[in-house]
ZANU-722730 format. One line per 5 residues: number of its first residue (from 1); for each residue x negated, y negated, z negated of N, C-alpha, C. Coordinates in steps of 0.2 Angstrom, whole numbers, padded with zeros to 4 digits. Layout:
REM residues N
NUM = X Y Z X Y Z X Y Z | ...
This chain:
REM residues 255
1 = 0093 0007 0067 0087 0011 0067 0089 0018 0071 | 0084 0020 0074 0084 0027 0077 0083 0033 0072 | 0085 0038 0075 0084 0044 0071 0077 0045 0070 | 0074 0046 0064 0068 0048 0063 0065 0054 0065 | 0059 0055 0068 0056 0061 0070 0054 0066 0064
6 = 0054 0072 0065 0053 0077 0060 0046 0081 0062 | 0045 0080 0069 0039 0084 0072 0035 0080 0076 | 0028 0080 0075 0023 0075 0079 0018 0079 0080 | 0015 0079 0088 0009 0083 0089 0005 0077 0094 | 0000 0076 0092 -0004 0070 0096 -0011 0069 0093
11 = -0015 0065 0097 -0021 0064 0095 -0021 0057 0092 | -0026 0056 0086 -0025 0050 0084 -0033 0048 0082 | -0034 0042 0084 -0040 0039 0083 -0040 0033 0078 | -0045 0032 0075 -0046 0026 0070 -0052 0021 0072 | -0050 0014 0070 -0055 0010 0072 -0054 0004 0066
16 = -0059 0002 0064 -0059 -0004 0059 -0061 -0012 0063 | -0056 -0015 0061 -0056 -0021 0065 -0057 -0026 0059 | -0061 -0032 0062 -0060 -0038 0057 -0054 -0041 0060 | -0051 -0047 0055 -0046 -0051 0057 -0047 -0053 0063 | -0052 -0056 0065 -0052 -0059 0073 -0051 -0054 0079
21 = -0054 -0049 0077 -0053 -0043 0083 -0045 -0041 0082 | -0043 -0040 0077 -0035 -0038 0077 -0031 -0043 0081 | -0033 -0049 0079 -0028 -0056 0082 -0030 -0054 0091 | -0036 -0053 0093 -0038 -0053 0100 -0034 -0046 0103 | -0035 -0041 0099 -0031 -0035 0102 -0023 -0036 0103
26 = -0021 -0039 0098 -0014 -0039 0098 -0011 -0044 0103 | -0015 -0050 0104 -0014 -0055 0110 -0015 -0051 0116 | -0020 -0046 0116 -0021 -0044 0124 -0016 -0039 0125 | -0013 -0036 0120 -0006 -0032 0122 -0001 -0034 0128 | 0000 -0041 0127 0004 -0043 0132 0011 -0040 0133
31 = 0014 -0038 0138 0020 -0035 0138 0020 -0026 0139 | 0014 -0025 0138 0012 -0017 0138 0014 -0014 0131 | 0016 -0018 0126 0017 -0014 0120 0022 -0019 0117 | 0027 -0016 0112 0031 -0019 0109 0033 -0017 0101 | 0034 -0022 0097 0035 -0020 0090 0039 -0014 0089
36 = 0037 -0010 0084 0042 -0005 0081 0048 -0007 0077 | 0054 -0004 0078 0059 -0007 0076 0060 -0008 0068 | 0055 -0005 0065 0055 -0007 0057 0051 -0014 0055 | 0047 -0016 0061 0045 -0022 0059 0049 -0029 0060 | 0055 -0028 0057 0061 -0033 0058 0057 -0040 0057
41 = 0059 -0044 0063 0057 -0051 0063 0050 -0051 0063 | 0046 -0047 0065 0039 -0047 0065 0036 -0045 0059 | 0039 -0045 0054 0036 -0044 0047 0033 -0037 0046 | 0029 -0036 0042 0026 -0030 0040 0030 -0026 0036 | 0030 -0019 0037 0034 -0014 0032 0030 -0010 0028
46 = 0032 -0008 0022 0027 -0005 0018 0029 0003 0017 | 0023 0008 0018 0024 0015 0018 0020 0017 0011 | 0024 0021 0008 0021 0022 0001 0021 0032 0002 | 0015 0033 0000 0013 0041 0000 0011 0043 -0006 | 0013 0049 -0008 0011 0052 -0014 0007 0058 -0013
51 = 0002 0060 -0013 -0003 0066 -0011 -0003 0071 -0016 | -0001 0078 -0014 -0002 0083 -0019 -0009 0086 -0016 | -0011 0089 -0022 -0019 0093 -0021 -0019 0098 -0026 | -0025 0101 -0026 -0026 0106 -0032 -0029 0102 -0037 | -0030 0105 -0043 -0033 0102 -0049 -0041 0099 -0047
56 = -0044 0104 -0043 -0051 0101 -0041 -0051 0098 -0035 | -0046 0095 -0032 -0045 0091 -0025 -0048 0094 -0019 | -0045 0101 -0019 -0049 0104 -0013 -0047 0102 -0006 | -0041 0099 -0006 -0039 0098 0001 -0043 0092 0003 | -0044 0087 -0001 -0046 0080 0002 -0054 0082 0002
61 = -0056 0087 -0002 -0064 0088 -0001 -0066 0092 0005 | -0061 0096 0007 -0062 0100 0014 -0062 0094 0019 | -0059 0089 0019 -0058 0084 0025 -0064 0081 0025 | -0067 0079 0019 -0073 0074 0020 -0079 0078 0022 | -0079 0085 0021 -0085 0089 0022 -0086 0088 0031
66 = -0082 0090 0035 -0083 0089 0042 -0077 0087 0045 | -0078 0082 0050 -0072 0080 0054 -0069 0085 0057 | -0073 0090 0061 -0070 0095 0066 -0068 0101 0063 | -0067 0101 0056 -0064 0106 0053 -0057 0106 0052 | -0054 0112 0052 -0046 0112 0051 -0045 0110 0044
71 = -0041 0106 0043 -0038 0104 0036 -0031 0101 0037 | -0029 0100 0031 -0021 0098 0030 -0020 0095 0024 | -0015 0091 0023 -0013 0087 0018 -0006 0088 0017 | -0004 0088 0011 0004 0089 0009 0005 0082 0005 | 0010 0078 0008 0012 0072 0005 0019 0071 0005
76 = 0021 0066 0001 0028 0063 0000 0028 0056 0003 | 0032 0055 0007 0031 0048 0011 0039 0045 0010 | 0038 0038 0008 0044 0034 0007 0043 0028 0010 | 0048 0024 0013 0049 0018 0015 0052 0012 0011 | 0055 0016 0006 0060 0011 0001 0060 0014 -0005
81 = 0058 0011 -0011 0058 0013 -0018 0064 0015 -0020 | 0070 0012 -0017 0077 0013 -0020 0080 0019 -0017 | 0077 0022 -0012 0080 0027 -0009 0079 0034 -0014 | 0084 0039 -0014 0084 0045 -0018 0080 0051 -0014 | 0079 0049 -0008 0075 0054 -0004 0069 0052 -0001
86 = 0065 0056 0002 0058 0054 0004 0056 0060 0009 | 0052 0059 0014 0050 0064 0018 0043 0068 0016 | 0045 0075 0014 0039 0079 0012 0036 0082 0018 | 0030 0080 0020 0025 0082 0025 0020 0087 0025 | 0019 0090 0030 0012 0093 0030 0009 0090 0036
91 = 0003 0088 0036 -0001 0086 0041 -0007 0090 0042 | -0008 0092 0048 -0013 0096 0050 -0018 0092 0056 | -0024 0094 0055 -0029 0091 0060 -0034 0095 0061 | -0036 0095 0068 -0042 0098 0070 -0045 0095 0076 | -0051 0093 0077 -0054 0090 0083 -0050 0084 0085
96 = -0047 0080 0081 -0043 0074 0082 -0036 0076 0085 | -0033 0082 0085 -0027 0084 0086 -0023 0084 0079 | -0017 0079 0079 -0013 0080 0072 -0007 0083 0074 | -0005 0088 0070 0002 0090 0070 0005 0089 0063 | 0010 0085 0064 0014 0084 0057 0020 0086 0058
101 = 0024 0090 0052 0030 0092 0051 0033 0089 0045 | 0038 0087 0045 0041 0085 0039 0049 0086 0039 | 0052 0085 0033 0059 0086 0031 0060 0081 0026 | 0067 0078 0026 0069 0075 0020 0070 0078 0015 | 0069 0076 0009 0071 0080 0003 0072 0074 -0003
106 = 0077 0077 -0008 0078 0072 -0013 0072 0073 -0018 | 0070 0066 -0019 0064 0066 -0023 0065 0070 -0030 | 0070 0071 -0034 0071 0074 -0038 0069 0082 -0038 | 0069 0085 -0032 0068 0092 -0030 0061 0093 -0029 | 0057 0088 -0027 0050 0089 -0024 0047 0093 -0029
111 = 0045 0089 -0035 0041 0093 -0040 0043 0099 -0042 | 0049 0101 -0044 0051 0107 -0046 0049 0112 -0040 | 0050 0109 -0034 0049 0114 -0028 0041 0115 -0027 | 0037 0110 -0028 0030 0111 -0026 0025 0114 -0033 | 0028 0113 -0038 0024 0114 -0044 0027 0121 -0048
116 = 0033 0120 -0049 0038 0126 -0052 0040 0131 -0048 | 0040 0129 -0041 0042 0134 -0035 0050 0136 -0036 | 0053 0132 -0038 0060 0132 -0038 0063 0131 -0031 | 0068 0136 -0030 0070 0135 -0023 0074 0129 -0022 | 0073 0126 -0015 0076 0119 -0014 0083 0121 -0012
121 = 0089 0118 -0014 0094 0119 -0012 0096 0116 -0005 | 0097 0120 0000 0097 0117 0007 0103 0114 0008 | 0103 0109 0013 0108 0104 0015 0106 0102 0022 | 0111 0098 0025 0109 0096 0032 0103 0092 0033 | 0100 0089 0028 0095 0085 0028 0088 0090 0027
126 = 0088 0096 0025 0083 0100 0025 0081 0103 0031 | 0074 0102 0033 0071 0107 0038 0068 0113 0036 | 0073 0119 0036 0071 0125 0033 0065 0128 0035 | 0062 0128 0041 0056 0130 0043 0049 0126 0040 | 0051 0120 0039 0045 0115 0036 0045 0118 0028
131 = 0051 0118 0025 0051 0120 0019 0047 0126 0017 | 0049 0132 0021 0046 0138 0020 0037 0138 0021 | 0035 0133 0026 0029 0134 0028 0025 0130 0022 | 0028 0125 0018 0025 0121 0013 0025 0126 0007 | 0031 0129 0006 0032 0133 0000 0026 0139 0000
136 = 0024 0143 0005 0018 0147 0006 0013 0144 0003 | 0011 0138 0005 0005 0134 0003 0005 0133 -0004 | 0010 0130 -0006 0012 0128 -0014 0011 0134 -0018 | 0013 0139 -0017 0013 0147 -0021 0005 0148 -0020 | 0002 0147 -0016 -0006 0150 -0015 -0011 0145 -0019
141 = -0009 0138 -0019 -0014 0133 -0021 -0013 0129 -0027 | -0007 0131 -0030 -0006 0127 -0037 -0006 0120 -0036 | -0002 0116 -0032 -0003 0109 -0031 0000 0105 -0037 | -0002 0100 -0036 0000 0094 -0041 0000 0087 -0040 | 0003 0083 -0041 0003 0076 -0039 -0004 0072 -0040
146 = -0008 0070 -0035 -0014 0067 -0038 -0015 0059 -0037 | -0011 0056 -0031 -0013 0049 -0031 -0007 0046 -0026 | -0006 0040 -0028 0000 0035 -0024 -0005 0031 -0019 | -0003 0031 -0013 -0007 0028 -0008 -0001 0024 -0004 | -0003 0016 -0003 0002 0013 0000 -0001 0007 0005
151 = 0002 0006 0009 0000 0000 0014 0005 -0003 0017 | 0003 -0009 0020 0008 -0013 0025 0006 -0013 0032 | 0012 -0011 0036 0011 -0009 0043 0013 -0013 0048 | 0009 -0014 0053 0013 -0017 0059 0012 -0012 0065 | 0017 -0010 0068 0017 -0004 0072 0019 -0006 0080
156 = 0016 -0004 0085 0018 -0005 0092 0019 0001 0095 | 0024 0001 0101 0025 0008 0105 0024 0004 0112 | 0021 0009 0116 0020 0007 0123 0026 0006 0127 | 0026 0001 0132 0032 0000 0136 0030 0003 0143 | 0025 0005 0144 0024 0008 0151 0024 0017 0152
161 = 0028 0018 0156 0030 0025 0156 0024 0029 0159 | 0019 0026 0160 0013 0030 0162 0009 0031 0157 | 0010 0028 0152 0006 0028 0145 0007 0034 0140 | 0014 0037 0142 0017 0042 0138 0018 0039 0131 | 0018 0043 0126 0021 0041 0120 0016 0037 0116
166 = 0012 0032 0118 0008 0028 0115 0011 0024 0110 | 0006 0024 0104 0009 0020 0097 0002 0018 0094 | 0003 0012 0093 -0004 0009 0090 -0001 0006 0083 | -0005 0007 0077 -0003 0004 0071 -0009 0001 0067 | -0007 -0005 0064 -0012 -0009 0060 -0010 -0008 0053
171 = -0015 -0006 0049 -0013 -0005 0042 -0018 -0011 0038 | -0014 -0014 0033 -0018 -0019 0028 -0016 -0018 0022 | -0020 -0021 0017 -0018 -0021 0009 -0017 -0014 0008 | -0022 -0009 0010 -0021 -0003 0008 -0023 -0001 0000 | -0019 0001 -0004 -0019 0002 -0011 -0018 0009 -0014
176 = -0020 0009 -0021 -0019 0017 -0023 -0018 0016 -0031 | -0017 0020 -0034 -0015 0022 -0040 -0015 0030 -0043 | -0018 0031 -0047 -0018 0038 -0050 -0014 0038 -0057 | -0009 0033 -0058 -0005 0034 -0063 0003 0032 -0060 | 0007 0033 -0065 0014 0032 -0061 0015 0035 -0056
181 = 0015 0042 -0054 0015 0045 -0049 0022 0047 -0046 | 0025 0042 -0046 0032 0042 -0043 0034 0037 -0037 | 0036 0038 -0032 0036 0033 -0027 0042 0028 -0028 | 0047 0030 -0033 0053 0025 -0035 0049 0021 -0039 | 0043 0021 -0042 0040 0015 -0046 0037 0009 -0043
186 = 0038 0009 -0036 0035 0004 -0032 0028 0005 -0028 | 0026 0001 -0025 0020 0001 -0021 0013 -0002 -0023 | 0014 -0004 -0029 0008 -0007 -0033 0002 -0002 -0033 | -0004 -0005 -0034 -0011 -0001 -0034 -0016 -0006 -0033 | -0022 -0002 -0034 -0028 -0006 -0033 -0030 -0005 -0025
191 = -0032 -0011 -0023 -0035 -0011 -0016 -0040 -0007 -0015 | -0041 -0003 -0009 -0047 0001 -0009 -0051 0000 -0001 | -0047 -0006 0001 -0051 -0008 0008 -0052 -0016 0007 | -0057 -0018 0009 -0058 -0025 0008 -0053 -0030 0012 | -0050 -0035 0010 -0044 -0038 0013 -0045 -0041 0021
196 = -0052 -0041 0022 -0054 -0044 0028 -0054 -0040 0034 | -0053 -0034 0033 -0052 -0028 0038 -0045 -0026 0039 | -0045 -0023 0045 -0038 -0020 0047 -0039 -0013 0050 | -0036 -0008 0047 -0036 -0002 0050 -0032 0000 0056 | -0035 0000 0062 -0031 0002 0067 -0031 0010 0069
201 = -0025 0012 0072 -0024 0019 0073 -0021 0019 0080 | -0023 0023 0085 -0020 0025 0091 -0019 0031 0092 | -0013 0031 0094 -0009 0039 0094 -0007 0040 0100 | -0009 0045 0104 -0008 0046 0110 -0007 0054 0111 | -0003 0055 0117 -0001 0063 0119 -0008 0066 0122
206 = -0012 0062 0126 -0018 0064 0129 -0024 0062 0128 | -0024 0055 0131 -0029 0050 0131 -0028 0043 0130 | -0032 0039 0129 -0031 0032 0129 -0030 0028 0135 | -0026 0025 0137 -0024 0022 0143 -0030 0018 0145 | -0032 0016 0151 -0037 0013 0153 -0038 0006 0151
211 = -0031 0002 0152 -0031 -0004 0150 -0032 -0005 0143 | -0031 -0001 0138 -0032 -0002 0131 -0038 0000 0129 | -0042 0004 0133 -0048 0006 0132 -0053 0000 0134 | -0051 -0003 0139 -0055 -0010 0141 -0054 -0015 0137 | -0048 -0016 0134 -0046 -0021 0129 -0051 -0020 0123
216 = -0051 -0014 0120 -0055 -0013 0114 -0062 -0014 0116 | -0065 -0012 0121 -0072 -0012 0124 -0074 -0021 0124 | -0068 -0024 0127 -0069 -0031 0127 -0070 -0035 0121 | -0067 -0032 0116 -0067 -0035 0109 -0072 -0031 0103 | -0076 -0028 0107 -0081 -0023 0103 -0079 -0018 0098
221 = -0072 -0015 0099 -0069 -0012 0095 -0072 -0004 0095 | -0074 -0002 0089 -0078 0005 0090 -0074 0010 0085 | -0074 0015 0087 -0070 0021 0084 -0075 0023 0077 | -0070 0024 0071 -0074 0024 0065 -0069 0030 0061 | -0073 0035 0059 -0070 0039 0054 -0069 0036 0048
226 = -0061 0036 0046 -0059 0033 0040 -0052 0037 0037 | -0053 0039 0031 -0047 0043 0028 -0045 0038 0022 | -0039 0037 0022 -0036 0034 0016 -0037 0037 0010 | -0034 0043 0009 -0035 0048 0004 -0042 0050 0002 | -0046 0050 0007 -0053 0052 0006 -0057 0046 0004
231 = -0056 0041 0006 -0060 0034 0003 -0058 0034 -0004 | -0051 0033 -0005 -0049 0033 -0012 -0052 0038 -0017 | -0052 0045 -0014 -0055 0050 -0018 -0063 0049 -0019 | -0066 0047 -0014 -0074 0044 -0015 -0075 0040 -0018 | -0070 0034 -0020 -0072 0029 -0024 -0070 0031 -0032
236 = -0065 0035 -0032 -0063 0037 -0038 -0068 0041 -0041 | -0071 0046 -0038 -0076 0050 -0040 -0083 0046 -0042 | -0085 0042 -0038 -0091 0036 -0039 -0089 0033 -0046 | -0083 0030 -0047 -0080 0026 -0054 -0081 0031 -0059 | -0079 0037 -0058 -0079 0042 -0065 -0087 0043 -0065
241 = -0091 0044 -0061 -0098 0045 -0061 -0102 0039 -0065 | -0100 0033 -0064 -0104 0028 -0066 -0101 0026 -0073 | -0095 0029 -0074 -0092 0028 -0081 -0095 0033 -0086 | -0097 0038 -0084 -0100 0044 -0087 -0108 0041 -0089 | -0110 0039 -0084 -0117 0036 -0084 -0118 0030 -0090
246 = -0113 0026 -0090 -0113 0021 -0095 -0111 0024 -0102 | -0107 0029 -0102 -0106 0032 -0109 -0112 0037 -0111 | -0116 0040 -0107 -0122 0044 -0109 -0128 0038 -0111 | -0127 0031 -0108 -0131 0027 -0109 -0131 0024 -0116 | -0124 0024 -0118 -0123 0021 -0125 -0124 0025 -0130
251 = -0123 0032 -0128 -0125 0038 -0133 -0132 0038 -0135 | -0136 0039 -0130 -0143 0038 -0131 -0147 0032 -0134 | -0143 0026 -0133 -0147 0021 -0136 -0145 0020 -0144 | -0140 0024 -0145 -0138 0024 -0153 -0142 0030 -0157 | -0146 0034 -0153 -0149 0040 -0156 -0155 0037 -0160
């Protein structure tokens, strides 16, 4: 495996595909794209995220209001629940441009750092500037763990030098839970996206290569706004509202 990147700055675009569209797009990649090294033997790999937010979910709420508004997320990301470490990330986005900075951290140190503001013991795995940046936010926003979001990914990298740092990912089986907020407990959760759809993300330095734009146009692939955390939050709020409505109905029916 290569050395994991800790700083990303790129444009990200999302598309919702049917299974048929997904199969046609991947087939159309030809020799212009190759599988990520983590897709060993062509198999999908699982990504597990623990999102941190305020008591009233201010971070996700801001992102749902306006797509062009500056917003950011704080999350802990793991690729293997047996590992004692994970990536603590801050992901910022405005007008489609994403800047992501992250540092490895021992999972046992994360909640004390974010919630109790305990200093992180520095070591060779810690990126000090990232820790300082997140520390300022944590002290001003009273963060807490809110939801675990997991999904299975197939990722491709561009092979053509003229395409720059092109990356295309396909996420399926997107699931979430609001209990057992510890990535070491595994990737189980309730599905938040219909199993017949695949979330495609195109990540580029500047613009989508012409060949890829044509491929998506030929398969009627259209850009769509979609946030995994935002979708889970919207479903969670709706579920709570419906539960409260049912409870009120039961109370008044007994009066």
